[in-house]
C-alpha positions as CSV (number, residue, x, y, z in Angstrom):
1,M,-11.5,32.2,15.0
2,E,-14.8,33.6,16.3
3,S,-15.5,35.4,13.0
4,E,-14.7,32.0,11.1
5,L,-17.0,30.1,13.5
6,K,-20.0,32.6,12.9
7,I,-19.5,32.2,9.2
8,E,-19.4,28.4,9.3
9,R,-22.3,28.3,11.9
10,R,-24.3,30.3,9.6
11,R,-23.4,28.1,6.6
12,I,-24.0,24.9,8.6
13,Q,-27.4,26.3,9.7
14,E,-28.3,27.2,6.0
15,A,-27.5,23.4,5.3
16,G,-29.7,22.2,8.2
17,Q,-26.8,20.4,9.9
18,E,-26.3,22.4,13.1
19,Q,-25.5,19.1,15.0
20,L,-22.1,19.1,13.4
21,L,-20.9,21.8,15.9
22,R,-22.7,20.6,18.9
23,F,-19.3,19.7,20.7
24,W,-17.6,23.0,19.8
25,D,-17.1,24.2,23.4
26,E,-15.3,21.0,24.2
27,L,-12.8,21.1,21.5
28,T,-9.2,22.2,21.6
29,A,-7.8,24.9,19.4
30,V,-6.3,22.4,17.1
31,Q,-9.5,20.5,16.9
32,R,-11.5,23.4,16.1
33,D,-9.2,24.5,13.4
34,S,-9.3,20.9,11.9
35,L,-13.3,20.9,12.1
36,L,-13.5,24.3,10.5
37,G,-11.2,23.2,7.7
38,E,-13.4,20.2,7.0
39,L,-16.6,22.2,7.1
40,R,-15.3,24.8,4.6
41,L,-15.2,22.3,2.0
42,L,-18.9,21.4,2.4
43,E,-20.8,24.0,0.3
44,P,-24.2,24.6,2.2
45,R,-26.6,24.0,-0.6
46,E,-24.7,20.9,-1.8
47,L,-24.6,19.5,1.7
48,R,-28.2,20.1,2.3
49,E,-29.1,18.5,-1.1
50,H,-26.8,15.7,-0.4
51,C,-28.4,14.9,3.0
52,H,-31.9,15.2,1.5
53,R,-31.0,13.0,-1.3
54,A,-29.6,10.4,0.8
55,R,-32.6,10.2,3.2
56,E,-35.0,10.2,0.2
57,A,-33.1,7.3,-1.7
58,Y,-32.9,5.3,1.5
59,V,-36.8,5.6,2.1
60,R,-37.4,4.8,-1.7
61,E,-35.1,1.9,-1.6
62,K,-36.5,0.4,1.6
63,S,-40.1,0.8,0.5
64,C,-40.0,-0.1,-3.1
65,P,-36.8,-2.0,-4.3
66,Q,-36.3,-1.4,-8.0
67,R,-37.0,-4.3,-10.2
68,L,-35.8,-4.3,-14.0
69,D,-36.9,-7.7,-15.2
70,D,-39.4,-6.6,-17.8
71,R,-37.0,-4.0,-19.2
72,M,-33.9,-6.0,-19.6
73,C,-32.5,-7.8,-22.7
74,P,-28.8,-9.3,-23.0
75,V,-26.0,-7.8,-25.0
76,P,-26.6,-8.5,-28.6
77,A,-24.3,-11.2,-30.0
78,E,-22.6,-8.6,-32.4
79,F,-21.4,-6.4,-29.7
80,L,-20.2,-9.3,-27.6
81,G,-16.6,-10.7,-28.1
82,S,-15.3,-13.8,-26.5
83,V,-12.0,-15.5,-25.8
84,K,-13.7,-18.9,-25.8
85,R,-15.7,-18.5,-29.0
86,S,-13.0,-16.8,-31.0
87,D,-10.5,-18.7,-33.0
88,Q,-6.6,-18.2,-32.5
89,G,-6.3,-16.2,-35.6
90,Q,-8.8,-13.6,-34.5
91,L,-7.3,-13.4,-31.0
92,R,-3.9,-12.9,-32.5
93,A,-5.2,-10.2,-34.8
94,W,-6.7,-8.2,-31.8
95,E,-3.6,-8.8,-29.7
96,E,-1.5,-7.4,-32.6
97,E,-3.7,-4.3,-32.7
98,G,-3.6,-3.7,-29.1
99,L,0.3,-4.1,-29.0
100,H,0.6,-1.6,-32.0
101,Q,-1.6,0.9,-29.9
102,I,0.7,0.4,-26.9
103,A,3.9,0.7,-29.0
104,Q,2.6,4.1,-30.2
105,N,2.1,5.4,-26.6
106,K,-1.5,5.6,-27.0
107,V,-2.7,3.4,-24.1
108,A,-2.8,4.1,-20.3
109,V,-4.1,2.2,-17.4
110,L,-6.2,3.8,-14.6
111,L,-6.5,2.0,-11.3
112,L,-9.2,2.4,-8.9
113,A,-7.8,2.3,-5.4
114,G,-9.9,4.7,-3.2
115,G,-11.6,1.9,-1.0
116,Q,-10.4,0.8,2.4
117,G,-9.6,-2.8,3.2
118,T,-12.3,-3.0,5.9
119,R,-13.7,-6.3,4.9
120,L,-10.2,-7.6,4.5
121,G,-9.4,-6.7,8.0
122,V,-6.5,-4.3,7.4
123,T,-6.1,-0.4,8.0
124,Y,-3.9,0.1,4.8
125,P,-4.7,0.2,1.1
126,K,-5.5,-3.2,-0.6
127,G,-2.7,-2.7,-3.1
128,M,-0.3,-2.9,-0.3
129,Y,-1.5,-6.4,0.7
130,S,0.5,-9.6,0.2
131,V,-1.5,-12.8,-0.2
132,S,1.6,-14.7,1.0
133,L,3.0,-15.8,-2.4
134,P,6.4,-17.6,-2.2
135,S,7.8,-14.2,-3.5
136,G,5.9,-12.1,-1.0
137,K,4.9,-9.6,-3.7
138,T,2.0,-7.3,-3.1
139,L,-0.8,-6.4,-5.5
140,Y,0.8,-3.2,-6.3
141,Q,4.2,-4.9,-7.2
142,I,2.5,-7.5,-9.3
143,Q,0.6,-4.8,-11.3
144,A,3.7,-2.7,-11.7
145,E,5.7,-5.7,-13.0
146,R,2.9,-6.6,-15.5
147,I,3.1,-3.0,-16.8
148,I,6.9,-3.2,-17.3
149,R,6.6,-6.5,-19.1
150,L,3.9,-5.3,-21.4
151,Q,5.9,-2.3,-22.4
152,Q,8.9,-4.5,-23.2
153,L,6.6,-6.9,-25.4
154,A,5.1,-4.0,-27.3
155,G,8.5,-2.1,-27.7
156,E,10.4,-5.4,-29.0
157,K,7.6,-6.2,-31.4
158,H,7.6,-2.8,-33.0
159,G,11.3,-1.8,-32.3
160,T,10.6,1.1,-30.3
161,K,10.7,2.4,-26.6
162,C,7.2,2.8,-25.2
163,S,5.4,3.4,-21.9
164,V,2.0,2.7,-20.4
165,P,1.3,5.6,-17.9
166,W,-0.3,4.4,-14.7
167,Y,-2.9,6.7,-13.2
168,I,-4.0,5.7,-9.6
169,M,-7.1,7.2,-8.1
170,T,-6.9,7.1,-4.3
171,S,-9.1,8.6,-1.6
172,E,-8.5,10.5,1.7
173,F,-7.9,7.1,3.3
174,T,-5.5,5.7,0.7
175,L,-3.6,8.7,-0.8
176,N,-0.8,9.2,1.7
177,P,-0.1,5.4,2.4
178,T,-0.1,4.7,-1.5
179,Q,2.3,7.6,-2.2
180,T,4.7,6.6,0.5
181,F,4.6,2.8,-0.3
182,F,5.4,3.6,-4.0
183,E,8.3,6.0,-3.0
184,E,9.8,3.5,-0.6
185,N,9.6,0.9,-3.2
186,N,11.1,3.0,-5.9
187,Y,7.8,2.8,-7.8
188,F,8.6,-1.0,-8.3
189,G,10.7,-0.2,-11.4
190,V,8.0,1.9,-13.3
191,Q,9.3,5.2,-14.4
192,R,8.3,7.8,-11.7
193,S,7.1,10.2,-14.3
194,D,4.6,7.4,-15.6
195,V,2.9,7.1,-12.2
196,V,0.3,9.7,-11.5
197,I,-1.5,9.4,-8.1
198,F,-4.6,11.5,-7.5
199,E,-7.5,11.7,-5.1
200,Q,-11.3,11.4,-5.5
201,R,-13.8,13.6,-3.6
202,M,-15.3,12.6,-0.2
203,L,-19.0,12.9,0.7
204,P,-20.5,12.9,4.4
205,A,-22.1,9.7,5.6
206,V,-25.8,10.5,6.5
207,D,-28.0,8.9,9.3
208,F,-31.5,7.6,8.5
209,D,-33.0,10.9,9.6
210,G,-31.1,12.9,6.9
211,K,-28.5,14.3,9.2
212,A,-24.6,14.1,8.5
213,I,-22.9,11.9,11.0
214,L,-20.0,13.1,13.4
215,E,-17.3,10.3,13.4
216,R,-15.5,12.2,16.3
217,K,-16.3,15.4,18.1
218,D,-14.1,17.3,15.6
219,K,-14.6,15.2,12.4
220,V,-17.5,14.6,10.0
221,A,-17.9,10.9,8.9
222,M,-16.8,11.0,5.2
223,A,-16.5,8.3,2.5
224,P,-15.3,8.2,-1.0
225,D,-18.1,9.0,-3.6
226,G,-17.8,5.5,-5.1
227,N,-15.7,4.3,-8.0
228,G,-17.9,6.5,-10.2
229,G,-16.4,9.4,-8.5
230,L,-13.6,8.8,-11.0
231,Y,-15.2,11.3,-13.5
232,K,-15.2,14.2,-11.1
233,A,-11.8,13.3,-9.9
234,L,-10.5,13.3,-13.6
235,A,-11.7,17.0,-13.8
236,D,-10.6,18.0,-10.4
237,N,-7.0,16.9,-10.9
238,H,-6.6,17.8,-14.6
239,I,-5.9,14.2,-15.3
240,L,-7.5,14.2,-18.8
241,E,-5.2,17.2,-19.8
242,D,-2.2,15.2,-18.6
243,M,-3.4,12.2,-21.0
244,E,-4.0,14.5,-23.9
245,A,-0.4,16.0,-23.5
246,R,1.0,12.3,-23.5
247,G,-0.8,11.5,-26.7
248,I,-3.1,8.9,-24.9
249,M,-6.2,7.9,-26.8
250,Y,-7.4,4.7,-25.0
251,I,-7.6,3.9,-21.2
252,H,-8.0,0.7,-19.4
253,V,-9.8,1.0,-16.1
254,Y,-9.6,-1.6,-13.5
255,C,-10.0,-2.3,-9.7
256,V,-7.1,-2.8,-7.4
257,D,-8.2,-6.1,-5.7
258,N,-8.2,-8.4,-8.8
259,I,-4.9,-10.4,-8.5
260,L,-5.4,-11.8,-12.1
261,V,-6.1,-8.4,-13.9
262,K,-4.3,-7.9,-17.2
263,M,-3.5,-4.3,-17.3
264,A,-3.9,-2.7,-20.8
265,D,-4.6,-6.3,-22.1
266,P,-3.6,-6.0,-25.8
267,V,-6.4,-8.5,-26.8
268,F,-9.0,-6.4,-25.1
269,V,-7.7,-3.2,-26.3
270,G,-7.3,-4.5,-29.8
271,F,-10.9,-5.8,-29.7
272,C,-12.3,-2.5,-28.7
273,V,-10.3,-0.4,-31.1
274,S,-11.1,-2.7,-34.1
275,K,-14.9,-2.3,-33.2
276,S,-14.4,1.4,-33.0
277,A,-15.9,1.3,-29.4
278,D,-15.9,4.4,-27.3
279,C,-16.6,2.2,-24.1
280,G,-16.1,-1.3,-23.4
281,A,-16.5,-3.9,-20.5
282,K,-14.7,-7.1,-19.8
283,V,-17.2,-9.8,-18.4
284,V,-17.1,-13.4,-17.1
285,E,-19.6,-16.0,-17.4
286,K,-21.6,-16.2,-14.2
287,A,-20.6,-19.2,-12.0
288,Y,-24.3,-20.0,-11.2
289,P,-27.7,-18.2,-11.7
290,A,-27.8,-16.8,-8.2
291,E,-24.3,-15.5,-8.1
292,P,-24.5,-12.0,-6.6
293,V,-22.7,-10.1,-9.3
294,G,-23.9,-7.4,-11.5
295,V,-24.8,-8.2,-15.2
296,V,-23.8,-6.3,-18.2
297,C,-27.0,-5.9,-20.3
298,Q,-29.5,-3.4,-22.0
299,V,-32.4,-1.8,-20.0
300,D,-34.8,0.0,-22.2
301,G,-32.3,-0.3,-25.0
302,V,-29.5,1.4,-23.0
303,Y,-26.5,-0.5,-21.6
304,Q,-25.9,-0.7,-18.0
305,V,-25.0,-3.1,-15.2
306,V,-28.0,-4.6,-13.4
307,E,-27.4,-5.7,-9.8
308,Y,-28.7,-9.2,-8.8
309,S,-30.9,-7.4,-6.2
310,E,-32.7,-5.7,-9.2
311,I,-34.0,-8.8,-10.8
312,N,-36.2,-11.8,-9.7
313,P,-34.8,-15.3,-9.4
314,N,-36.7,-16.4,-12.5
315,T,-35.0,-13.8,-14.6
316,A,-31.6,-14.7,-13.2
317,E,-32.3,-18.5,-14.0
318,K,-33.5,-17.8,-17.5
319,R,-31.7,-19.9,-20.2
320,N,-31.0,-19.9,-23.9
321,P,-31.9,-22.7,-26.2
322,N,-28.4,-24.1,-25.8
323,G,-28.6,-24.2,-22.1
324,S,-26.6,-21.2,-21.3
325,L,-27.8,-18.4,-18.9
326,T,-29.5,-15.6,-20.8
327,Y,-28.2,-13.0,-18.4
328,N,-24.6,-14.4,-18.2
329,A,-22.1,-11.4,-18.6
330,G,-20.8,-10.9,-15.1
331,N,-19.4,-7.5,-14.4
332,I,-15.8,-7.6,-13.1
333,C,-15.1,-3.7,-13.1
334,N,-12.7,-3.9,-16.0
335,H,-13.3,-1.3,-18.5
336,F,-12.1,0.4,-21.8
337,F,-12.7,4.0,-22.6
338,T,-11.5,6.4,-25.3
339,L,-10.1,9.7,-24.1
340,D,-12.8,11.6,-26.1
341,F,-15.5,9.6,-24.3
342,L,-14.0,10.4,-20.8
343,K,-13.8,13.9,-21.8
344,S,-17.4,14.2,-22.7
345,V,-18.4,12.4,-19.5
346,A,-16.2,14.6,-17.2
347,G,-17.4,17.7,-19.1
348,T,-21.2,17.6,-19.4
349,L,-22.6,14.1,-18.7
350,E,-21.3,13.3,-15.2
351,S,-24.1,15.4,-13.6
352,R,-26.7,13.1,-15.1
353,L,-25.4,10.1,-13.1
354,E,-27.6,8.9,-10.3
355,Y,-26.3,8.2,-6.8
356,H,-26.7,4.6,-5.3
357,V,-27.5,3.9,-1.7
358,A,-25.2,2.0,0.4
359,I,-26.3,1.1,3.9
360,K,-23.3,0.9,6.1
361,K,-22.2,0.5,9.9
362,V,-20.8,4.0,10.4
363,P,-18.8,4.7,13.7
364,Y,-20.2,7.8,15.4
365,V,-20.2,9.9,18.6
366,D,-23.5,9.9,20.5
367,N,-25.1,13.0,22.3
368,E,-22.7,12.4,25.2
369,G,-19.6,12.5,23.0
370,N,-19.0,8.6,23.5
371,L,-17.5,6.8,20.4
372,V,-19.9,4.1,19.3
373,K,-19.1,1.2,16.8
374,P,-22.6,0.1,15.7
375,V,-23.2,-3.6,15.3
376,Q,-26.1,-2.8,12.9
377,P,-26.1,-0.5,9.8
378,N,-26.9,3.0,11.0
379,G,-25.8,5.2,8.1
380,I,-26.1,6.0,4.4
381,K,-23.3,6.4,2.0
382,M,-24.1,7.7,-1.5
383,E,-21.8,6.7,-4.3
384,K,-21.8,6.5,-8.0
385,F,-20.4,3.6,-9.9
386,V,-17.7,3.7,-12.8
387,F,-20.0,1.6,-15.1
388,D,-22.9,4.0,-14.8
389,V,-21.6,5.9,-17.9
390,F,-22.2,2.9,-20.2
391,Q,-25.6,4.7,-21.0
392,F,-23.7,7.5,-22.7
393,A,-21.7,5.2,-25.1
394,K,-22.4,5.6,-28.9
395,N,-20.6,2.3,-29.5
396,F,-20.6,-0.1,-26.6
397,V,-18.9,-3.5,-26.6
398,A,-18.4,-6.4,-24.2
399,F,-15.7,-8.9,-24.2
400,E,-16.1,-12.2,-22.3
401,V,-12.9,-13.7,-20.8
402,I,-12.3,-16.9,-18.8
403,R,-12.7,-16.4,-15.1
404,E,-9.9,-18.7,-13.8
405,E,-7.4,-16.9,-16.1
406,E,-8.5,-13.2,-15.4
407,F,-10.7,-12.7,-12.4
408,S,-10.0,-13.5,-8.8
409,P,-10.9,-10.6,-6.5
410,L,-9.6,-10.0,-2.9
411,K,-12.4,-8.7,-0.8
412,N,-12.6,-10.7,2.3
413,A,-10.6,-11.9,5.2
414,D,-9.7,-15.7,5.2
415,K,-12.7,-16.5,7.5
416,A,-15.0,-15.9,4.6
417,D,-15.7,-18.6,2.1
418,K,-14.8,-16.7,-1.0
419,D,-12.7,-13.9,-2.5
420,T,-10.2,-14.1,0.3
421,P,-6.3,-14.0,0.4
422,T,-6.3,-17.8,0.2
423,T,-8.4,-18.0,-2.9
424,A,-6.6,-15.2,-4.5
425,R,-3.2,-16.8,-3.9
426,R,-4.5,-20.3,-5.2
427,S,-5.8,-18.5,-8.3
428,L,-2.5,-17.1,-9.3
429,L,-0.5,-20.2,-8.4
430,W,-2.8,-22.5,-10.2
431,Q,-2.4,-20.2,-13.2
432,H,1.3,-20.3,-13.2
433,F,1.2,-24.0,-12.7
434,R,-1.0,-24.4,-15.9
435,W,1.6,-22.1,-17.7
436,A,4.5,-24.3,-16.5
437,V,2.8,-27.4,-17.5
438,K,2.1,-26.0,-21.1
439,A,5.8,-24.9,-21.2
440,G,7.0,-28.5,-20.6
441,A,8.1,-28.3,-17.1
442,K,8.7,-31.5,-15.0
443,F,7.5,-31.6,-11.4
444,I,9.2,-33.5,-8.8
445,D,8.6,-34.1,-5.0
446,A,11.0,-33.6,-2.2
447,K,12.6,-37.0,-2.9
448,G,13.1,-36.2,-6.7
449,H,10.4,-38.5,-7.8
450,L,8.3,-37.2,-10.8
451,L,4.8,-36.1,-9.8
452,E,1.8,-37.1,-12.0
453,E,-1.0,-34.4,-11.9
454,S,-4.4,-35.6,-10.7
455,S,-7.4,-34.1,-12.4
456,S,-9.4,-34.5,-9.2
457,R,-7.8,-31.5,-7.5
458,N,-10.0,-28.5,-6.7
459,P,-8.2,-25.2,-7.3
460,E,-10.5,-23.5,-4.9
461,L,-9.8,-25.9,-2.1
462,E,-6.3,-27.0,-2.7
463,D,-2.9,-25.7,-3.7
464,P,-1.3,-27.0,-7.0
465,P,0.9,-29.9,-6.5
466,V,3.9,-27.6,-6.9
467,L,4.0,-24.0,-5.8
468,C,5.4,-22.4,-9.0
469,E,5.4,-18.5,-9.1
470,I,6.4,-16.8,-12.2
471,S,7.3,-13.2,-12.1
472,P,5.4,-10.9,-14.4
473,L,8.7,-9.4,-15.4
474,I,9.4,-12.8,-17.1
475,S,5.9,-13.3,-18.6
476,Y,2.9,-11.1,-18.9
477,F,0.4,-13.9,-19.6
478,G,2.3,-17.1,-20.1
479,E,4.4,-16.3,-23.2
480,D,7.9,-17.4,-23.9
481,L,8.0,-19.7,-20.9
482,D,9.2,-22.7,-22.8
483,L,12.5,-20.9,-23.0
484,H,12.9,-21.2,-19.4
485,L,10.9,-24.3,-18.3
486,N,10.9,-26.8,-21.0
487,N,12.2,-30.2,-19.6
488,K,13.2,-28.2,-16.3
489,D,12.7,-30.1,-13.0
490,I,10.6,-28.0,-10.6
491,S,10.1,-28.8,-7.0
492,S,8.0,-26.7,-4.4
493,P,8.3,-23.9,-4.0
494,Y,9.8,-22.5,-7.2
495,I,10.2,-18.9,-8.2
496,L,11.0,-17.9,-11.7
497,D,12.2,-14.4,-11.7
498,S,15.0,-12.4,-13.5
499,Q,17.3,-12.9,-10.6
500,R,17.3,-16.8,-11.3
501,L,18.0,-16.6,-15.0
């Protein structure tokens, strides 16, 4: 132990981070072993550069926030597809192409699930969260069942058996709980061999003086390296080799917290393939000019996502002659990549990605060894974003979808005014209610009287008149529901699943 300590002390001194060992004499043998194991993973030069980079980025961000107004232009019309502005024939053609690729086992989905549910107020991964649907299903179960149904749709259409592999990127915080949850639930019916769970890297949190923070006397405060850590994680865990061995050519990447996400959406996949895109992004129309979402656009002729904080209000409010917002393509972290593109990024291009600064409240131990939970931000977390690679695309496209059909994120506890369990639940139930209406269902109250729908209802503030939940195993996106619901009397709550057929 003493020889190991000397080595680590020398390495930590080389990195300029001697404070990480200041409680050494107070640690038990187990704690010392744990801390040394953690420090061995921190290469001195990289740790020194990381802490310096964090400090410099924090100072730069604080003194001179970047503004990109004069360098921006919107996505050219020829590279922007749209559900609303495309006719049904074109949408069907894209869907046909997507289903064809899925049926040939060329499409995979990749879930970004490394973040903690801190804002949501839970200590477990978001995918394990239930928003209190009538069925009680979690986000993970909903997504798993959509994959199963999509495989069925593509297989039936092309007379084959196919699979959509599900790659799940976790972090130190979410890996073990996610693995255990899937095992306990028999992978929600997805073939075990088609679920690949892997882990992204972690980076030390740094204080405003450029020093790595101790979370406990025996533990460095670590955080995932952002969802842009995907590209290093793909290389670290040999994921691209696994995809290549399976014959995968196209990958749909998405975030865990969107309850309406269409994994491997055949329309989106088909659109991107038909455009020979190597990189694509789903977007939604911004709800209002000041909505704090990133916008997909060009900066100096290169595609990227510009955050709301990087532009002035006048730019955000700029409009086209038809009255629509000029910068209207709201990013929803929903992307298409070819395998060849991901191989080039993971191979040589990832090192060119810049880190972003996130100022956070990081629990720490003070000089007396007391645990402190700060009420104000005290630390810097450095992260890369998954969309930072747009700049490397040779053929980038964006595809606009309808927000109420495809985007309702779960980020905050119910005390917040948006992106909560309540808003997510209502988004899904209203979607299923619309599907049921279109399929010809009849809605009745507790006394058996026919209900008439009121157009004055607000989906964000009210539940639908009848709580109707449709299992993804029955319908991926509203298809074939007339077989089950036409002229059927439905009272609240109603669950349409395979057990009820």
